[in-house]
C-alpha positions in Angstrom: -16.6 -6.4 -12.8 -18.9 -8.5 -10.7 -19.1 -11.2 -13.4 -15.3 -11.3 -13.6 -15.2 -11.9 -9.8 -17.7 -14.8 -9.9 -15.8 -16.3 -12.9 -12.5 -16.2 -10.9 -14.1 -17.7 -7.8 -15.7 -20.6 -9.8 -12.4 -21.3 -11.6 -10.6 -21.5 -8.3 -13.0 -24.0 -6.9 -12.8 -26.2 -10.0 -9.0 -26.2 -9.8 -9.0 -27.2 -6.2 -11.5 -30.0 -6.8 -9.4 -31.5 -9.6 -6.1 -31.5 -7.7 -4.1 -34.7 -7.1 -5.5 -36.4 -4.0 -2.6 -38.4 -2.6 -4.8 -39.9 0.1 -6.7 -42.0 -2.5 -4.2 -44.8 -3.4 -5.5 -47.2 -6.0 -2.8 -49.7 -4.9 -5.4 -51.0 -2.5 -8.5 -52.1 -4.4 -11.9 -51.7 -2.6 -13.6 -54.8 -1.2 -16.2 -54.4 -3.9 -13.8 -54.1 -6.8 -14.0 -57.1 -9.2 -14.2 -57.8 -12.8 -16.2 -60.3 -14.7 -13.2 -61.2 -16.8 -11.8 -63.2 -13.9 -14.6 -65.7 -14.2 -13.2 -68.3 -16.6 -15.6 -70.9 -18.0 -12.8 -73.4 -18.8 -11.4 -73.7 -15.3 -11.7 -73.3 -11.7 -8.5 -73.0 -9.6 -7.8 -71.8 -6.2 -4.4 -70.4 -5.3 -2.3 -72.3 -2.8 -1.2 -69.0 -1.3 -3.1 -65.8 -0.7 -2.1 -63.1 -3.3 -0.8 -60.2 -1.4 -1.4 -56.6 -2.1 1.7 -54.9 -3.3 3.0 -52.3 -5.6 5.9 -53.0 -9.7 8.2 -46.9 -16.2 7.7 -44.2 -17.9 9.5 -42.4 -20.7 6.3 -42.6 -22.6 6.0 -42.1 -26.3 2.9 -41.9 -28.5 1.0 -45.2 -27.8 -0.3 -47.5 -30.4 -3.7 -49.2 -29.7 -3.4 -52.8 -28.7 -6.2 -53.5 -31.2 -3.7 -53.0 -34.0 -2.0 -56.3 -33.1 -3.3 -59.6 -34.4 -4.0 -62.4 -31.9 -2.5 -65.8 -32.5 -4.2 -69.1 -32.8 -6.0 -70.3 -29.7 -5.3 -73.6 -28.0 -7.0 -75.5 -25.1 -3.6 -76.9 -24.0 -2.1 -74.1 -21.8 0.1 -75.9 -19.4 2.8 -78.3 -20.6 3.8 -81.3 -18.7 7.0 -81.0 -16.6 8.3 -83.9 -18.7 8.5 -81.5 -21.7 11.5 -79.8 -20.2 9.8 -77.5 -17.7 12.1 -77.4 -14.6 9.6 -75.2 -12.7 7.0 -77.2 -10.8 3.4 -76.0 -10.7 0.6 -76.6 -8.3 -3.0 -75.4 -8.5 -6.5 -76.0 -7.3 -10.0 -75.8 -8.8 -13.3 -74.2 -7.7 -16.3 -74.9 -10.0 -16.8 -77.1 -13.1 -13.4 -77.3 -14.6 -12.5 -79.6 -17.5 -9.1 -79.2 -19.2 -6.2 -81.2 -20.7 -3.7 -80.0 -18.1 -1.1 -82.7 -17.4 -1.5 -84.3 -13.9 2.3 -84.4 -13.7 2.5 -80.6 -13.6 -0.7 -79.5 -11.9 -2.5 -80.9 -8.8 -6.2 -80.3 -8.9 -8.6 -80.0 -6.0 -12.1 -78.6 -5.4 -12.0 -75.2 -3.6 -14.3 -74.2 -0.8 -17.6 -72.4 -1.5 -16.3 -69.2 0.0 -14.3 -68.4 -3.1 -14.8 -64.8 -4.2 -14.0 -65.5 -7.9 -13.3 -68.4 -10.2 -9.9 -67.4 -11.5 -7.5 -70.2 -12.2 -4.5 -69.8 -9.9 -1.6 -71.7 -8.4 2.1 -71.5 -7.8 5.3 -72.5 -9.5 8.8 -73.0 -8.2 11.8 -71.9 -10.3 14.2 -74.8 -9.8 17.2 -72.6 -10.8 17.1 -70.8 -7.5 14.2 -72.2 -5.5 12.0 -69.2 -5.7 8.2 -69.7 -5.7 5.9 -67.5 -7.7 2.1 -67.1 -7.7 0.6 -67.7 -11.1 -2.8 -67.0 -12.7 -4.5 -68.2 -15.9 -6.0 -65.3 -17.8 -7.5 -65.9 -21.2 -5.5 -68.6 -22.9 -2.3 -68.1 -20.9 -0.7 -68.7 -17.6 1.0 -65.5 -16.2 3.3 -64.8 -13.3 1.3 -62.8 -10.7 4.6 -61.4 -9.5 7.6 -59.9 -11.2 10.5 -62.1 -12.0 13.3 -62.0 -9.4 15.9 -64.2 -11.1 19.4 -62.6 -10.9 21.2 -62.2 -14.1 23.9 -59.9 -15.5 22.5 -56.4 -16.0 19.6 -56.9 -13.6 19.2 -54.8 -10.4 17.2 -54.4 -7.3 15.6 -50.9 -7.0 18.1 -48.7 -5.3 20.4 -51.7 -5.3 18.7 -52.8 -2.2 17.7 -56.5 -1.6 14.5 -55.5 0.2 13.1 -54.0 -3.1 13.9 -57.2 -5.0 11.9 -59.1 -2.4 9.0 -56.7 -2.8 9.1 -55.9 -6.6 11.4 -58.4 -8.3 14.4 -57.3 -10.4 14.8 -54.6 -13.0 16.4 -55.8 -16.3 18.0 -54.2 -19.3 16.2 -55.6 -22.4 19.1 -57.8 -23.5 19.2 -59.4 -20.0 15.4 -59.9 -20.0 15.6 -61.9 -23.3 18.6 -63.8 -22.2 21.3 -62.2 -24.4 24.4 -60.2 -23.8 24.6 -56.4 -24.5 26.9 -57.2 -27.5 24.2 -59.4 -29.0 21.0 -57.6 -28.3 21.8 -54.4 -26.3 21.6 -50.8 -27.4 22.7 -50.4 -31.0 22.4 -54.1 -31.7 19.4 -55.5 -33.5 19.1 -59.3 -32.8 15.8 -60.3 -34.6 14.8 -63.0 -32.0 12.7 -65.9 -33.0 9.6 -66.4 -30.8 9.1 -67.8 -28.2 11.9 -66.3 -26.1 12.6 -67.9 -22.8 15.1 -65.2 -21.8 15.5 -64.8 -18.1 12.3 -66.8 -17.4 12.3 -70.4 -16.1 12.5 -73.3 -18.6 9.0 -73.9 -20.0 8.1 -70.2 -19.6 8.8 -67.2 -21.8 9.2 -63.5 -21.9 5.8 -62.3 -23.3 5.8 -61.0 -26.9 3.5 -58.2 -28.1 1.0 -60.9 -29.1 0.9 -62.3 -25.5 0.4 -58.9 -24.1 -2.3 -58.1 -26.6 -4.1 -61.3 -25.5 -3.9 -60.3 -21.9 -5.2 -56.8 -22.5 -8.1 -58.0 -24.6 -9.0 -60.5 -21.8 -8.9 -57.6 -19.3 -11.4 -55.7 -21.3 -9.2 -53.5 -23.5 -6.5 -50.9 -23.1 -8.8 -48.3 -21.6 -9.5 -50.3 -18.4 -6.7 -52.9 -18.4 -4.6 -50.8 -16.0 -7.4 -50.9 -13.4 -8.3 -54.6 -14.0 -4.8 -55.9 -13.9 -4.1 -53.9 -10.7 -6.3 -56.4 -9.0 -4.4 -57.8 -6.0 -6.9 -60.1 -4.4 -6.9 -63.8 -4.9 -6.9 -64.5 -8.6 -5.5 -61.2 -9.8 -2.6 -60.3 -12.0 -1.4 -58.0 -9.2 0.5 -55.3 -10.9 3.7 -54.2 -9.0 4.7 -50.6 -9.4 8.4 -51.3 -9.2 9.5 -48.1 -11.0 12.4 -48.3 -13.4 16.0 -47.4 -14.2 16.3 -44.5 -16.6 18.9 -43.7 -19.3 21.1 -42.0 -16.6 21.1 -45.1 -14.4 18.8 -43.5 -11.9 16.1 -45.4 -10.0 12.8 -43.5 -10.5 9.0 -43.8 -10.1 9.0 -46.5 -7.4 5.4 -47.0 -6.2 4.0 -45.0 -9.1 4.7 -46.9 -12.4 5.0 -50.4 -13.7 7.1 -50.9 -16.9 7.2 -54.5 -18.1 9.3 -55.6 -21.1 8.0 -57.6 -24.0 10.3 -59.9 -26.1 9.4 -57.8 -29.2 12.2 -55.6 -30.6 11.5 -52.2 -32.2 15.0 -51.8 -33.8 18.6 -51.7 -32.7 17.9 -49.0 -30.2 14.5 -49.7 -28.7 12.2 -52.5 -27.6 8.5 -52.7 -26.7 7.0 -52.7 -23.2 3.7 -52.3 -21.4 3.4 -49.1 -19.4 1.1 -48.8 -16.4 0.6 -46.0 -13.8 -1.2 -46.5 -10.4 -3.2 -43.3 -11.1 -4.5 -44.4 -14.6 -7.1 -47.0 -15.5 -5.6 -47.6 -18.9 -2.4 -49.2 -20.2 -0.1 -47.6 -22.7 0.7 -50.5 -25.0 2.7 -51.1 -27.0 5.1 -48.4 -25.9 8.8 -48.4 -26.7 12.0 -47.5 -24.8 15.7 -47.6 -25.1 17.1 -51.1 -24.4 19.4 -49.9 -21.7 16.5 -48.9 -19.4 15.8 -51.2 -16.5 12.2 -52.6 -16.5 10.4 -55.5 -14.8 9.6 -58.9 -16.4 6.5 -61.1 -16.1 6.8 -64.6 -17.5 4.0 -66.4 -19.4 3.2 -69.9 -20.5 0.8 -71.6 -22.9 -0.2 -71.3 -26.5 -2.3 -68.4 -28.0 
């Protein structure tokens, strides 16, 4: 009987110790948190604005390892000149020994101060369609938005239909809207077999990332087991995940501040499309996951060649 009592007491203590501690919020990385993957030997930029800490899905299905995808061909030319049809202007700064073939017409370079905490290649771009400016970061071979897209289209919404959430998290898009198509073309029950790359709702010269782009990002971040932690990085030079929540099949706004669902341009079938699934309480990413095309998820834009 005494043994049963001790067993019950120990079990209770373990249960309490493993409970969800809401006071520890990984939205705010510690001052010591950093990852060696942000150090990029090919460049050296400093952001023109300080990346702010902020928070941008779930309906999870059995994940498939990102290692099952094949990376594309690498290229040293990652930023096209604005003369190639990119209506979004980019600015950036450098911080150590950076040699690259980036066009001077699209990027302005400058040595950063010695107080830099990392060597990430960063900058800003302005979407000339509506004048909004986005922070951008170069990770691996590609330039990524360090904010969620906030360009208004049909079938895109602010969380809770409130403009303050758009300012904080960007917009939530049905998949067809994200890839720049109507519901009759690419919505639920319509398979559209898009040809990559897909500009979609992104500015000219940028694209909605395919599964290949996402795989490249996750590999650069150290793999799917830790990518959720690394890409949460919100200091200067980080991808800065925003936990914007999502719109579910019933049209409800859910999971704000807890999950980040971000579309890819890759289609599963006439019903579903792929997305990257992050949670603030997990260090890993569930990718590629798939969801119904009528769900409302975030969009990050990408630029460059794999």
